[in-house]
VOPAGU-2260 file (C-alpha; in pm, 1 decimal, decimal comma):
REM VOPAGU-2260
SITE   aa  ch    i         X         Y         Z
SITE  MET   A    0   13487,0    7398,6   15899,0
SITE  ALA   A    1   13400,4    7451,3   16285,2
SITE  GLN   A    2   13349,1    7104,8   16459,3
SITE  ARG   A    3   13039,2    7053,5   16665,2
SITE  LYS   A    4   13195,4    6986,8   17012,2
SITE  GLY   A    5   13089,8    6704,8   17249,6
SITE  ASN   A    6   12754,8    6516,1   17163,4
SITE  LEU   A    7   12407,4    6541,2   17382,5
SITE  MET   A    8   12543,2    6316,1   17618,8
SITE  SER   A    9   12885,5    6427,5   17682,9
SITE  VAL   A   10   12979,0    6696,8   17987,0
SITE  ARG   A   11   13150,2    6994,3   17913,1
SITE  LYS   A   12   13333,1    7058,9   18167,1
SITE  ASP   A   13   13424,9    7399,8   18041,6
SITE  VAL   A   14   13016,4    7500,3   18084,0
SITE  LYS   A   15   12919,8    7784,9   18303,6
SITE  VAL   A   16   12568,8    7881,3   18420,8
SITE  LEU   A   17   12500,4    8240,7   18485,2
SITE  ASP   A   18   12138,1    8302,7   18652,4
SITE  ALA   A   19   12020,1    8645,1   18508,2
SITE  THR   A   20   11658,5    8639,1   18696,0
SITE  ILE   A   21   11707,5    8958,4   18883,7
SITE  ARG   A   22   11889,2    9166,4   18626,9
SITE  ASP   A   23   11712,0    9063,8   18316,7
SITE  GLY   A   24   11382,8    8947,8   18478,3
SITE  GLY   A   25   11427,0    9318,3   18723,2
SITE  LEU   A   26   11332,1    9443,6   18363,1
SITE  CYS   A   27   11009,4    9398,0   18435,5
SITE  ASN   A   28   10940,2    9498,2   18751,4
SITE  ASN   A   29   11157,3    9772,1   18797,9
SITE  PHE   A   30   11391,6    9571,6   19011,3
SITE  ASP   A   31   11157,9    9556,1   19296,6
SITE  PHE   A   32   11205,1    9193,6   19400,1
SITE  THR   A   33   11208,1    9108,6   19787,1
SITE  ASP   A   34   11486,5    9044,1   20015,5
SITE  GLU   A   35   11285,0    8678,4   20037,3
SITE  PHE   A   36   11270,8    8655,8   19690,6
SITE  VAL   A   37   11594,9    8752,2   19628,6
SITE  THR   A   38   11755,5    8475,3   19910,0
SITE  GLU   A   39   11552,4    8248,0   19821,2
SITE  LEU   A   40   11701,1    8191,5   19465,3
SITE  TYR   A   41   12075,4    8270,8   19602,2
SITE  LYS   A   42   11978,8    7953,7   19768,8
SITE  ALA   A   43   11814,1    7782,8   19513,8
SITE  ASN   A   44   12070,6    7869,8   19262,9
SITE  VAL   A   45   12337,0    7723,0   19513,4
SITE  LYS   A   46   12146,9    7404,6   19533,2
SITE  SER   A   47   12134,4    7391,4   19158,7
SITE  GLY   A   48   12530,9    7383,1   19103,6
SITE  ILE   A   49   12414,7    7776,8   18841,8
SITE  ASP   A   50   12780,6    7867,2   18883,1
SITE  TYR   A   51   12719,5    8284,9   18841,7
SITE  MET   A   52   12415,2    8459,5   19016,5
SITE  GLU   A   53   12374,0    8833,8   18820,2
SITE  PHE   A   54   12201,6    9033,8   19075,4
SITE  GLY   A   55   12149,9    9346,7   18886,7
SITE  TYR   A   56   12292,5    9667,8   18711,7
SITE  LYS   A   57   12538,2    9926,1   18850,1
SITE  ALA   A   58   12332,7   10192,2   18745,6
SITE  SER   A   59   12438,6   10542,7   18841,4
SITE  LYS   A   60   12261,2   10717,4   19099,9
SITE  ASN   A   61   12335,2   11024,5   18940,6
SITE  LEU   A   62   12165,1   10946,5   18608,5
SITE  PHE   A   63   11874,5   10715,1   18758,0
SITE  LYS   A   64   11649,5   10840,3   19069,0
SITE  THR   A   65   11647,7   10579,9   19361,3
SITE  SER   A   66   11278,4   10620,4   19444,4
SITE  ASP   A   67   11217,4   10492,1   19102,8
SITE  PHE   A   68   11344,9   10144,6   19101,3
SITE  GLY   A   69   11428,2    9896,0   19345,7
SITE  LYS   A   70   11799,9    9801,4   19474,9
SITE  TRP   A   71   11898,8    9586,9   19250,6
SITE  LYS   A   72   11906,0    9849,9   18966,2
SITE  PHE   A   73   12238,2    9984,8   19192,9
SITE  CYS   A   74   12360,7    9681,8   19330,0
SITE  ASP   A   75   12550,3    9857,4   19651,5
SITE  GLU   A   76   12805,4    9617,7   19829,4
SITE  GLU   A   77   12567,4    9672,1   20153,9
SITE  ASP   A   78   12264,3    9475,1   19958,7
SITE  ILE   A   79   12434,8    9221,2   19844,6
SITE  ARG   A   80   12631,6    9124,4   20086,4
SITE  ASN   A   81   12292,3    9138,1   20305,3
SITE  ILE   A   82   12147,5    8844,2   20099,3
SITE  VAL   A   83   12497,0    8677,1   20057,6
SITE  GLY   A   84   12704,4    8696,7   20363,1
SITE  ASP   A   85   13055,2    8666,0   20256,0
SITE  ASN   A   86   12907,6    8442,5   19973,5
SITE  VAL   A   87   13121,1    8123,1   20156,4
SITE  SER   A   88   12943,1    7897,1   19807,6
SITE  ASP   A   89   13107,8    7772,1   19473,8
SITE  MET   A   90   12898,7    8024,1   19302,4
SITE  LYS   A   91   13016,7    8320,5   19199,7
SITE  ILE   A   92   12850,6    8709,9   19209,1
SITE  ALA   A   93   12808,3    8902,2   18920,7
SITE  VAL   A   94   12652,0    9230,1   18876,8
SITE  MET   A   95   12641,1    9427,4   18507,5
SITE  ALA   A   96   12764,1    9787,1   18400,5
SITE  ASP   A   97   12627,7    9944,8   18110,2
SITE  VAL   A   98   12875,1   10179,9   17919,5
SITE  GLY   A   99   12782,1   10513,2   17946,7
SITE  ARG   A  100   12484,7   10454,5   18281,6
SITE  CYS   A  101   12752,8   10338,2   18554,6
SITE  ASP   A  102   13010,0   10575,8   18744,9
SITE  TYR   A  103   13232,8   10258,4   18688,0
SITE  LYS   A  104   13536,8   10491,4   18860,9
SITE  ALA   A  105   13355,9   10568,7   19158,2
SITE  ASP   A  106   13086,4   10293,1   19251,3
SITE  PHE   A  107   13308,4   10005,9   19215,4
SITE  LEU   A  108   13550,4    9877,7   19536,8
SITE  PRO   A  109   13865,5    9692,1   19501,3
SITE  LYS   A  110   13768,0    9301,6   19442,8
SITE  SER   A  111   13958,1    9259,3   19755,3
SITE  GLU   A  112   13690,5    9434,1   19982,1
SITE  SER   A  113   13389,9    9310,2   19759,3
SITE  VAL   A  114   13186,0    9055,6   19749,0
SITE  ILE   A  115   13104,6    9049,8   19361,7
SITE  ASP   A  116   13353,4    8872,9   19166,3
SITE  MET   A  117   13285,5    8943,0   18808,4
SITE  ILE   A  118   13147,2    9278,3   18614,1
SITE  ARG   A  119   12978,6    9236,9   18322,0
SITE  VAL   A  120   13041,1    9540,9   18053,1
SITE  ALA   A  121   12740,7    9580,3   17833,2
SITE  CYS   A  122   12795,5    9825,9   17525,1
SITE  TYR   A  123   12614,1    9841,6   17202,5
SITE  ILE   A  124   12900,2    9804,3   16916,6
SITE  HIS   A  125   12968,2   10136,4   16845,5
SITE  GLN   A  126   13093,0   10167,7   17204,1
SITE  ILE   A  127   13320,8    9917,8   17222,2
SITE  PRO   A  128   13635,3   10161,6   17304,4
SITE  ALA   A  129   13441,0   10250,0   17579,4
SITE  ALA   A  130   13378,4    9897,9   17688,4
SITE  VAL   A  131   13760,8    9810,2   17636,8
SITE  GLU   A  132   13851,0   10116,4   17925,4
SITE  MET   A  133   13568,2    9981,0   18150,6
SITE  ILE   A  134   13679,1    9636,2   18112,7
SITE  ASP   A  135   14067,6    9689,5   18132,5
SITE  TYR   A  136   14001,5    9902,7   18472,9
SITE  PHE   A  137   13755,8    9653,0   18628,7
SITE  HIS   A  138   14067,2    9362,0   18590,9
SITE  GLU   A  139   14313,3    9602,6   18745,4
SITE  LEU   A  140   14051,1    9586,0   19005,0
SITE  GLY   A  141   14066,5    9232,5   19030,0
SITE  TYR   A  142   13717,8    9157,3   18879,9
SITE  GLU   A  143   13596,3    8832,9   18622,5
SITE  THR   A  144   13521,2    9052,2   18320,2
SITE  THR   A  145   13290,8    8991,2   18037,5
SITE  CYS   A  146   13170,6    9196,5   17732,0
SITE  ASN   A  147   12852,9    9227,6   17621,1
SITE  ILE   A  148   12742,8    9326,6   17306,8
SITE  MET   A  149   12410,0    9386,0   17248,0
SITE  ALA   A  150   12207,6    9367,7   16934,0
SITE  ILE   A  151   12479,1    9237,5   16735,0
SITE  SER   A  152   12228,9    9110,0   16500,3
SITE  GLN   A  153   12201,2    9471,7   16342,4
SITE  ALA   A  154   12543,2    9490,4   16276,3
SITE  ASN   A  155   12706,8    9335,8   15978,8
SITE  LEU   A  156   12994,3    9083,8   15961,5
SITE  ASN   A  157   13236,4    9340,6   15916,2
SITE  GLN   A  158   13111,7    9555,3   16229,2
SITE  VAL   A  159   13149,4    9209,0   16411,3
SITE  GLN   A  160   13497,8    9113,2   16279,4
SITE  GLU   A  161   13650,7    9482,1   16366,7
SITE  ALA   A  162   13462,2    9499,8   16746,7
SITE  LEU   A  163   13620,8    9153,9   16839,9
SITE  GLU   A  164   13938,5    9256,5   16720,7
SITE  MET   A  165   13958,7    9547,2   16914,9
SITE  ILE   A  166   13790,2    9322,3   17230,9
SITE  VAL   A  167   14042,2    9024,2   17213,7
SITE  GLU   A  168   14326,6    9251,4   17272,8
SITE  SER   A  169   14152,5    9366,6   17602,3
SITE  SER   A  170   14189,4    9198,1   17918,7
SITE  VAL   A  171   13855,7    9067,3   17904,2
SITE  ASP   A  172   13740,2    8688,9   17995,6
SITE  VAL   A  173   13442,3    8617,6   17820,1
SITE  ILE   A  174   13350,2    8755,8   17452,4
SITE  TYR   A  175   12896,5    8729,4   17480,9
SITE  LEU   A  176   12698,2    8688,2   17171,0
SITE  VAL   A  177   12408,5    8886,2   17294,4
SITE  ASP   A  178   12041,6    8816,5   17076,4
SITE  SER   A  179   11897,8    9148,4   17256,5
SITE  TYR   A  180   11604,7    9159,0   16968,3
SITE  GLY   A  181   11506,7    8775,7   16954,5
SITE  SER   A  182   11581,6    8767,9   16593,3
SITE  LEU   A  183   11878,8    8512,9   16560,9
SITE  TYR   A  184   11766,2    8135,0   16451,6
SITE  PRO   A  185   11985,0    7861,0   16556,0
SITE  GLU   A  186   12188,7    7829,7   16192,5
SITE  ASN   A  187   12275,9    8218,9   16226,0
SITE  ALA   A  188   12338,3    8214,5   16579,9
SITE  ALA   A  189   12602,3    7909,5   16490,5
SITE  ASP   A  190   12709,0    8116,3   16225,5
SITE  LEU   A  191   12811,5    8438,8   16478,3
SITE  ALA   A  192   12919,3    8184,3   16745,6
SITE  LYS   A  193   13199,4    8041,8   16493,4
SITE  VAL   A  194   13326,9    8405,0   16426,1
SITE  TYR   A  195   13306,2    8478,3   16776,5
SITE  LEU   A  196   13472,4    8190,0   16879,3
SITE  GLU   A  197   13748,2    8205,8   16620,6
SITE  ALA   A  198   13888,0    8519,5   16732,9
SITE  ALA   A  199   13815,8    8440,2   17125,9
SITE  GLU   A  200   14023,1    8117,3   17111,9
SITE  LYS   A  201   14331,1    8300,4   16936,3
SITE  ASN   A  202   14338,9    8505,8   17260,2
SITE  GLY   A  203   14243,0    8252,0   17525,0
SITE  LYS   A  204   13913,4    8438,6   17551,8
SITE  LYS   A  205   13541,5    8246,2   17641,5
SITE  VAL   A  206   13239,0    8279,9   17448,3
SITE  GLY   A  207   12901,4    8337,7   17613,5
SITE  PHE   A  208   12547,0    8336,2   17468,5
SITE  HIS   A  209   12225,5    8580,8   17618,1
SITE  GLY   A  210   11897,5    8477,6   17414,5
SITE  HIS   A  211   11631,6    8652,5   17412,1
SITE  ASN   A  212   11257,9    8450,9   17322,9
SITE  ASN   A  213   11105,0    8643,1   17076,2
SITE  GLN   A  214   11059,5    8368,7   16833,4
SITE  ASN   A  215   11051,7    8101,7   17108,5
SITE  LEU   A  216   11396,4    8016,9   16978,7
SITE  ALA   A  217   11614,4    8151,5   17339,9
SITE  PHE   A  218   11689,5    7775,5   17420,7
SITE  ALA   A  219   11788,0    7641,2   17091,0
SITE  ASN   A  220   12029,1    7917,5   17004,6
SITE  THR   A  221   12157,6    7843,4   17353,6
SITE  ILE   A  222   12231,9    7493,4   17297,8
SITE  GLU   A  223   12312,6    7541,2   16914,8
SITE  THR   A  224   12561,2    7847,0   17023,3
SITE  LEU   A  225   12668,0    7605,4   17294,1
SITE  SER   A  226   12753,1    7290,4   17078,6
SITE  TYR   A  227   13023,8    7478,8   16850,1
SITE  GLY   A  228   13210,2    7598,1   17189,6
SITE  VAL   A  229   13046,0    7872,5   17356,2
SITE  SER   A  230   13075,3    7793,7   17725,7
SITE  TYR   A  231   12940,4    8074,8   17930,9
SITE  LEU   A  232   12517,9    8059,9   17905,6
SITE  ASP   A  233   12245,7    8305,1   18010,3
SITE  ALA   A  234   11964,1    8183,8   18163,8
SITE  THR   A  235   11677,7    8282,1   18417,8
SITE  ALA   A  236   11378,7    8117,2   18629,1
SITE  MET   A  237   11086,0    8065,5   18387,9
SITE  GLY   A  238   11249,9    8272,0   18152,0
SITE  MET   A  239   11190,5    8583,8   18327,6
SITE  GLY   A  240   11369,0    8871,0   18136,7
SITE  ARG   A  241   11236,3    9232,6   17968,4
SITE  GLY   A  242   10955,1    9133,8   17705,1
SITE  ALA   A  243   10967,7    8747,7   17572,4
SITE  GLY   A  244   11194,4    8721,2   17869,0
SITE  ASN   A  245   11515,0    8482,7   17839,1
SITE  CYS   A  246   11649,0    8107,0   17783,6
SITE  ALA   A  247   11440,5    7933,6   18108,0
SITE  SER   A  248   11686,2    7819,7   18300,6
SITE  GLU   A  249   11469,8    7494,0   18396,4
SITE  LEU   A  250   11513,4    7426,1   18080,2
SITE  LEU   A  251   11892,3    7467,7   18050,9
SITE  LEU   A  252   11979,4    7258,3   18353,7
SITE  GLY   A  253   11718,0    6993,8   18207,7
SITE  PHE   A  254   11920,3    6983,5   17898,0
SITE  LEU   A  255   12294,5    6969,4   18039,1
SITE  LYS   A  256   12425,8    6616,6   18153,7
SITE  ASN   A  257   12669,7    6728,2   18378,0
SITE  PRO   A  258   12567,6    6580,9   18699,0
SITE  LYS   A  259   12678,3    6885,5   18932,8
SITE  TYR   A  260   12318,9    7037,1   18775,7
SITE  SER   A  261   12025,6    6983,3   18947,2
SITE  LEU   A  262   11673,4    7056,5   18844,1
SITE  TYR   A  263   11496,6    7031,4   19197,7
SITE  GLY   A  264   11615,1    7350,2   19366,8
SITE  LEU   A  265   11510,4    7538,9   19084,6
SITE  LEU   A  266   11197,5    7374,6   19047,9
SITE  GLU   A  267   11080,8    7443,0   19451,7
SITE  PHE   A  268   11172,4    7830,5   19406,1
SITE  ILE   A  269   10977,2    7855,5   19114,1
SITE  GLU   A  270   10660,0    7703,9   19268,8
SITE  ARG   A  271   10689,8    7893,0   19585,6
SITE  TYR   A  272   10816,2    8229,4   19406,0
SITE  MET   A  273   10812,8    8266,9   19056,1
SITE  ILE   A  274   10430,4    8158,4   18995,5
SITE  PRO   A  275   10260,3    8406,9   19286,1
SITE  LEU   A  276   10504,0    8654,0   19060,7
SITE  LYS   A  277   10358,4    8579,9   18771,6
SITE  ASN   A  278   10026,6    8552,4   18918,0
SITE  SER   A  279   10078,5    8909,7   19092,2
SITE  GLY   A  280   10085,4    9040,8   18753,6
SITE  VAL   A  281   10428,4    9133,5   18661,4
SITE  VAL   A  282   10453,8    9033,8   18281,6
SITE  TRP   A  283   10695,6    8838,2   18067,8
SITE  GLY   A  284   10749,5    8594,4   17836,6
SITE  TYR   A  285   10634,0    8551,4   17436,1
SITE  ASP   A  286   10358,7    8669,6   17284,7
SITE  LEU   A  287   10256,5    8737,5   16956,5
SITE  GLN   A  288   10395,7    9123,0   16961,3
SITE  TYR   A  289   10725,7    9018,9   17036,7
SITE  LEU   A  290   10734,3    8769,7   16766,9
SITE  PHE   A  291   10682,9    9061,5   16546,3
SITE  THR   A  292   10971,8    9261,1   16670,2
SITE  GLY   A  293   11195,3    8991,2   16657,6
SITE  GLN   A  294   11119,1    8898,8   16290,5
SITE  LEU   A  295   11145,7    9261,5   16161,5
SITE  ASN   A  296   11488,0    9249,6   16348,0
SITE  ARG   A  297   11411,2    9539,1   16598,3
SITE  HIS   A  298   11372,3    9689,2   16935,5
SITE  PRO   A  299   11081,0    9544,0   17168,3
SITE  ARG   A  300   11020,5    9865,7   17272,5
SITE  GLU   A  301   10705,7    9903,9   17098,4
SITE  ALA   A  302   10630,8    9527,1   17204,0
SITE  MET   A  303   10645,1    9622,5   17569,7
SITE  ASN   A  304   10445,7    9957,4   17488,7
SITE  PHE   A  305   10151,2    9726,3   17327,0
SITE  THR   A  306   10178,1    9503,0   17630,5
SITE  ALA   A  307   10168,0    9800,6   17885,6
SITE  ASP   A  308    9842,4    9959,5   17725,9
SITE  GLY   A  309    9689,6    9567,4   17757,0
SITE  ARG   A  310    9588,1    9591,4   17359,4
SITE  SER   A  311    9501,4    9297,2   17207,6
SITE  ASP   A  312    9487,1    9412,3   16838,9
SITE  TYR   A  313    9760,3    9213,7   16691,4
SITE  CYS   A  314    9711,2    9291,9   16312,3
SITE  GLU   A  315    9686,1    9688,2   16345,2
SITE  PHE   A  316    9992,2    9658,9   16540,4
SITE  TYR   A  317   10141,1    9439,6   16273,2
SITE  LYS   A  318   10065,3    9694,1   16026,8
SITE  GLY   A  319   10189,2    9944,3   16190,7
SITE  LEU   A  320   10554,4    9795,9   16256,9
SITE  LEU   A  321   10521,8    9703,9   15863,7
SITE  GLU   A  322   10434,4   10052,0   15753,5
SITE  ASN   A  323   10774,3   10195,2   15987,4
SITE  PHE   A  324   11028,1    9887,0   15915,0
């Protein structure tokens, strides 16, 4: 039986916190953040002891119109440097590259020429071979890499194990368990984490967790998987992220006992920037429509449409979901 690592009072030196506010939160406002917002979040993350800050996606400009999105959908080197300079802080810079949605051989500089430290390759379980090819390419360029397997709650155990066997043979540094639909509970999140950890640790890899808050369990699932040895933890300021959002950074930093993490800088940022952003009409966070899709283990797109349409006929919406289940 897998044992818990440490206890509620202990410090785990292997733990790394990644702020995904701009990347996952960007899905709420088409990545339309001001430079001031991103700069102040960068400073707040450095003050708070955050280990990595994910700036957004490296999406293909051949597939996505730059006029339809803010700059953090594309994360040009120049735009990141305008925020961080040469990034003389201890915090590392990350971006996400989606399998099939980026021009990875054209759009990435060698690490020696880039301020980016880590590239997170996101894929669905049937895209693992393509993800491995990208990971090995980025590794050759000199970057740290992760593989974020999305919608894992819809895969069976055999599929998960086969995928992990392929990934651990690659040069990947961290394998992420991603609860895309916010459908996991602490017990099955922990069970999956143990499967990931068993495969990863044999091959010298780390495991991360990225939760969604459809059932108000993103934080609970994060600290439950952490307790069994998951060490890379994703969070966002005020939980800002697609649909129901993510594990809130303020919850996670308040929980972790390592004195390197501090809440004060983050709270200052929330007060000055996140609350005005929310008040401006940008919508994210737990609501009934996301609960329903989480309970039914399905993509939240219907719930997102329900939100965008300003609907409140929850009974009718739930009935429709059940009829199409």
